[in-house]
C-alpha positions, 0 to 999 in steps of 0.5 A, spaced: 500 500 500 505 504 501 509 503 495 502 504 491 501 510 494 507 513 493 506 512 485 499 515 486 502 521 489 508 522 484 503 521 478 498 526 481 503 531 481 505 530 474 498 530 472 497 537 475 503 540 471 502 536 465 500 540 459 493 540 456 492 534 451 492 539 445 499 541 447 502 534 449 500 530 443 502 536 438 509 537 441 510 530 443 511 532 451 515 527 455 517 527 463 522 522 465 521 519 459 514 518 459 509 521 455 502 523 457 498 517 455 503 513 459 503 518 465 495 517 465 496 509 465 500 509 471 496 514 475 489 510 473 492 503 474 496 505 480 489 508 483 486 501 482 492 498 485 492 502 491 484 501 492 485 493 491 491 493 496 487 497 501 481 493 500 485 486 501 488 490 507 482 492 510 477 486 509 482 480 509 487 481 514 485 487 519 477 487 519 477 485 526 482 490 529 479 495 524 472 494 527 474 494 534 478 501 533 472 504 530 467 502 535 472 504 541 473 511 537 466 512 536 464 511 544 469 517 545 467 521 539 460 521 542 462 526 547 465 530 542 459 533 538 462 540 537 468 537 534 464 532 530 460 538 527 466 542 526 469 536 521 462 535 517 462 543 516 469 544 514 468 538 509 462 541 506 465 548 506 471 545 502 466 542 497 462 548 496 469 552 495 471 547 490 464 548 486 464 555 486 471 556 484 472 560 491 479 562 494 483 557 495 481 553 490 481 558 485 488 559 486 490 552 486 487 551 480 489 557 477 497 555 479 495 549 475 493 552 469 499 557 469 504 551 469 500 547 464 500 553 459 508 554 461 510 548 457 509 550 450 509 557 447 504 560 443 507 559 436 508 552 438 501 550 439 497 546 434 492 550 429 486 547 433 485 541 437 488 534 436 490 537 429 496 531 429 491 526 428 488 529 422 491 528 415 496 533 412 491 535 406 485 536 412 490 540 416 492 544 410 485 546 408 483 548 415 490 552 416 489 555 409 496 552 407 498 552 399 499 544 400 502 544 393 507 549 394 509 546 401 509 539 398 514 541 393 518 545 398 519 540 403 521 535 398 527 539 396 529 539 403 529 532 403 522 530 407 518 524 405 511 527 405 504 523 403 499 528 404 494 522 405 497 520 412 496 524 419 501 530 421 503 525 427 505 520 422 509 524 417 512 528 423 515 522 426 517 519 419 521 525 418 524 525 425 520 531 428 514 533 432 508 535 429 509 542 432 516 542 428 513 539 422 508 545 422 513 550 423 516 548 416 509 549 413 508 556 416 512 559 410 507 556 405 501 559 409 496 563 404 497 570 406 490 575 406 490 582 405 494 585 411 500 581 411 497 576 416 495 569 416 488 568 419 489 560 420 497 560 423 497 567 426 503 568 422 504 575 419 510 580 417 514 582 423 512 581 430 504 579 429 502 575 435 499 568 434 491 568 434 487 566 439 485 558 439 478 555 441 479 551 447 486 554 450 484 554 457 483 561 457 477 561 462 482 560 468 487 565 466 487 572 469 487 578 465 494 579 467 496 572 465 494 574 458 497 581 457 503 578 459 503 572 454 501 578 449 507 582 451 502 588 453 502 592 460 496 590 464 494 597 464 493 597 456 490 590 457 485 593 462 484 599 457 482 595 451 477 591 455 474 597 458 473 600 451 469 594 449 465 595 455 468 590 460 470 592 467 476 588 469 481 588 474 488 585 473 487 578 477 480 577 474 479 571 471 476 570 464 471 565 466 468 570 471 468 576 466 465 571 461 459 570 466 459 578 468 459 580 461 456 575 456 463 574 452 466 567 451 473 567 455 476 566 448 473 573 445 475 576 451 482 573 450 482 576 443 480 583 445 486 583 449 491 580 444 488 583 438 
């Protein structure tokens, strides 16, 4: 039980800091040599192992001892009604704090989001969720890439490309991660008027990456988004105010979404645009 408990604790910490699936798969993220799916398996199976060992420990080997202990403690506890009531109230309060996303739950979850998002820079993120599992033809179409020009250019660089295969397969075949392979496609993005690719978020000079759906924006604060966009917090707040959104630096985009009827992604777009 002790050993399986240690495995469970370690895997829990890794799951807490692990990047979201869209980033983990796109960059082929690993920690201590294990990828996201392997850590998920270690945690899940480790949890079942701890549960099974706990049941054996309790019911097969120590039931009589445990029951006698419970009975003796209950007799003593009956004289401590205030402590029992306090324990119940504290646990109910803990659940309420988590459900309502109040402090300290909001802070702990905010830390988690910040750590998860810190693994991958904005330019390394997939154009959309799980793009690595789609064929290059599909990704090129959805990302506004000139596939014909890309195939010709990449072939000249010695890359083996079959556009009917998935991006992950093609990237692995050429010794790259999907993120690294997608970087090679960036020069072949069709650029609309204005010099910026709407799909890749890549333009001339220092254009910032576009805001993607499902980017975990809800738990980020205005200050977080401003920092990622290279903006002063004051400037970000002024942008929001100009769009009818009164906010503070530590306001989460989820809270602002509920108050002003705009999605977290829309709010992030206002700040980063």
